[in-house]
C-alpha positions as CSV (number, residue, x, y, z in Angstrom):
1,M,37.9,4.2,-28.3
2,Y,36.1,5.1,-25.4
3,S,31.9,3.6,-25.7
4,K,29.3,6.8,-25.5
5,V,28.7,5.8,-22.0
6,Q,32.1,6.0,-20.9
7,Q,31.9,9.0,-22.7
8,Y,29.0,10.5,-20.9
9,L,30.7,9.5,-17.7
10,F,33.7,11.3,-18.6
11,K,31.7,14.3,-19.4
12,S,29.3,14.7,-16.6
13,K,32.6,14.4,-14.4
14,L,31.1,11.1,-12.5
15,I,34.0,9.3,-13.5
16,G,37.6,10.9,-13.9
17,G,39.0,10.9,-17.2
18,P,40.2,12.8,-20.5
19,P,38.8,16.6,-20.6
20,D,38.9,16.7,-24.7
21,I,36.1,14.4,-24.7
22,S,32.7,16.2,-25.8
23,L,29.4,14.6,-26.6
24,T,27.0,15.4,-29.0
25,K,23.6,16.7,-28.0
26,T,22.2,13.9,-29.3
27,E,24.1,11.2,-27.9
28,D,24.2,13.8,-24.5
29,R,19.8,13.5,-24.7
30,D,19.8,10.0,-25.1
31,L,22.1,8.6,-22.1
32,A,20.3,11.3,-19.8
33,I,18.8,9.4,-17.1
34,H,15.5,11.5,-16.1
35,K,13.9,12.9,-20.0
36,L,11.5,15.9,-18.4
37,S,13.0,19.2,-16.9
38,P,11.1,21.7,-14.9
39,A,10.4,23.8,-18.3
40,K,9.2,21.1,-20.1
41,V,6.4,19.9,-17.3
42,K,5.5,23.3,-17.4
43,N,5.1,23.8,-21.0
44,A,3.4,20.5,-21.3
45,G,0.9,20.0,-24.0
46,P,-1.7,17.2,-23.7
47,G,0.0,13.4,-23.8
48,K,2.0,11.0,-22.5
49,Y,5.9,12.3,-21.4
50,D,8.3,9.9,-20.4
51,D,10.6,10.7,-17.2
52,S,12.8,7.5,-16.3
53,G,12.0,3.6,-14.7
54,G,8.3,4.1,-15.3
55,L,7.8,7.1,-14.1
56,K,5.4,8.8,-16.9
57,L,4.2,12.9,-17.0
58,V,-0.2,12.3,-18.2
59,V,-1.4,15.3,-19.7
60,S,-5.8,15.2,-20.3
61,S,-7.1,17.4,-22.9
62,A,-8.1,19.6,-20.1
63,C,-4.2,20.0,-19.7
64,A,-4.7,18.5,-16.4
65,K,-1.3,17.3,-15.1
66,K,-0.9,13.7,-13.1
67,W,2.2,11.4,-12.6
68,V,1.7,7.9,-13.1
69,L,4.5,4.9,-11.6
70,R,4.2,1.9,-14.2
71,F,5.6,-1.8,-12.8
72,T,5.3,-5.3,-12.7
73,V,5.2,-6.7,-9.8
74,N,4.7,-10.5,-9.5
75,G,4.4,-10.9,-13.3
76,K,1.4,-8.3,-12.9
77,R,1.6,-4.6,-14.4
78,R,0.0,-2.0,-12.5
79,E,-0.1,1.4,-12.8
80,M,0.3,3.9,-9.7
81,G,-0.8,7.5,-9.0
82,L,1.9,10.0,-7.1
83,G,-0.1,13.0,-7.6
84,S,-1.1,16.1,-9.8
85,N,2.1,18.5,-10.5
86,P,1.2,21.0,-9.3
87,D,1.1,19.4,-5.6
88,V,3.7,17.0,-6.8
89,K,7.1,18.6,-8.2
90,L,9.3,16.1,-10.5
91,G,11.8,16.7,-8.0
92,E,9.1,14.7,-5.2
93,A,7.6,12.7,-8.2
94,R,11.4,10.9,-9.1
95,N,11.6,10.5,-5.3
96,D,8.4,8.8,-4.3
97,A,9.0,6.6,-7.5
98,S,12.4,6.1,-6.6
99,D,11.2,4.9,-2.9
100,Y,8.3,2.8,-4.8
101,R,10.9,1.2,-7.1
102,K,12.2,-0.1,-3.9
103,L,9.5,-2.2,-2.7
104,V,8.7,-3.9,-6.1
105,T,12.7,-5.5,-6.4
106,K,11.5,-6.8,-2.7
107,G,8.9,-8.3,-4.0
108,V,5.9,-6.3,-2.5
109,D,3.1,-4.3,-4.3
110,P,3.7,-0.8,-3.6
111,I,-0.2,-0.4,-3.9
112,E,-1.0,-2.4,-1.6
113,A,1.8,-1.1,1.0
114,R,0.3,2.2,1.0
115,R,-3.1,1.5,1.3
116,I,-1.8,-0.3,4.6
117,E,0.0,2.5,5.7
118,Q,-3.0,4.1,5.4
119,V,-5.0,2.0,7.5
120,E,-5.6,3.7,10.9
121,I,-4.2,1.7,14.4
122,P,-6.7,2.5,17.5
123,T,-5.2,2.3,20.9
124,F,-5.4,0.5,23.6
125,T,-8.2,2.2,25.4
126,T,-11.1,2.2,22.1
127,C,-9.5,-1.5,21.7
128,A,-10.6,-2.3,25.4
129,A,-13.5,-0.3,24.6
130,R,-15.0,-1.6,22.0
131,Y,-13.8,-5.4,23.6
132,T,-16.0,-4.2,27.2
133,R,-18.7,-2.9,24.7
134,A,-19.3,-6.3,22.4
135,H,-18.6,-8.9,25.8
136,R,-19.7,-7.0,29.1
137,R,-23.1,-8.9,29.3
138,G,-21.6,-11.9,29.9
139,W,-19.7,-10.6,32.9
140,K,-20.6,-11.2,36.5
141,N,-18.2,-8.0,37.1
142,A,-18.1,-5.9,34.6
143,R,-18.1,-2.5,36.0
144,Q,-15.2,-3.6,38.5
145,W,-13.5,-4.3,34.9
146,V,-14.0,-1.0,33.3
147,S,-13.1,0.4,36.6
148,T,-9.7,-1.4,36.8
149,L,-8.9,-0.6,33.3
150,K,-9.5,3.3,33.1
151,T,-7.4,3.2,36.6
152,Y,-4.6,0.7,35.6
153,A,-4.0,-0.2,32.2
154,R,-5.0,3.8,30.8
155,P,-2.6,6.0,32.2
156,E,0.3,3.4,31.2
157,I,-1.1,2.0,27.9
158,G,-3.9,3.8,26.8
159,T,-2.7,5.9,24.0
160,K,-0.2,3.3,22.6
161,K,-1.0,2.2,19.4
162,W,-2.6,-1.3,19.8
163,M,-3.1,-3.6,17.0
164,P,-4.9,-6.7,17.9
165,S,-3.9,-10.1,16.5
166,P,-6.1,-12.4,14.8
167,P,-7.9,-15.0,16.0
168,R,-5.6,-18.4,16.5
169,I,-6.9,-21.5,14.4
170,F,-5.8,-24.9,16.3
């Protein structure tokens, strides 16, 4: 009469339906979105445990637990560590995995995206200091340029993050 998925949705009250439908424990477990619970994570022995959507709990023989997300982007199979179990709880790992899966659906490699996020963007003052150090020997009025930058540019834009543009190739 109703499919197992419909029955599960009725039972979990995700959609309205007849109240007399009940699933066996096996059917309920097979249709569950998340397979791991905090108790299962806490008591897990050595091995790999799937949660959902490529998220896995990997437990080493020394009982060290870590979260790993497996995904495919641009035809390439990748594995990304999300952190160890005491530091990253089950809910946090699921949220992080969901965010990274959204990037994968857009064609973005989450590992590269995380690497780019970790790159520190220098301030204008830092960029100006590097530039003047590299070029001041060829300037006739280097002190005046440095003084002008300190007096006028530093108070206005000195603390703003500044991404220098790559050189143009014509």
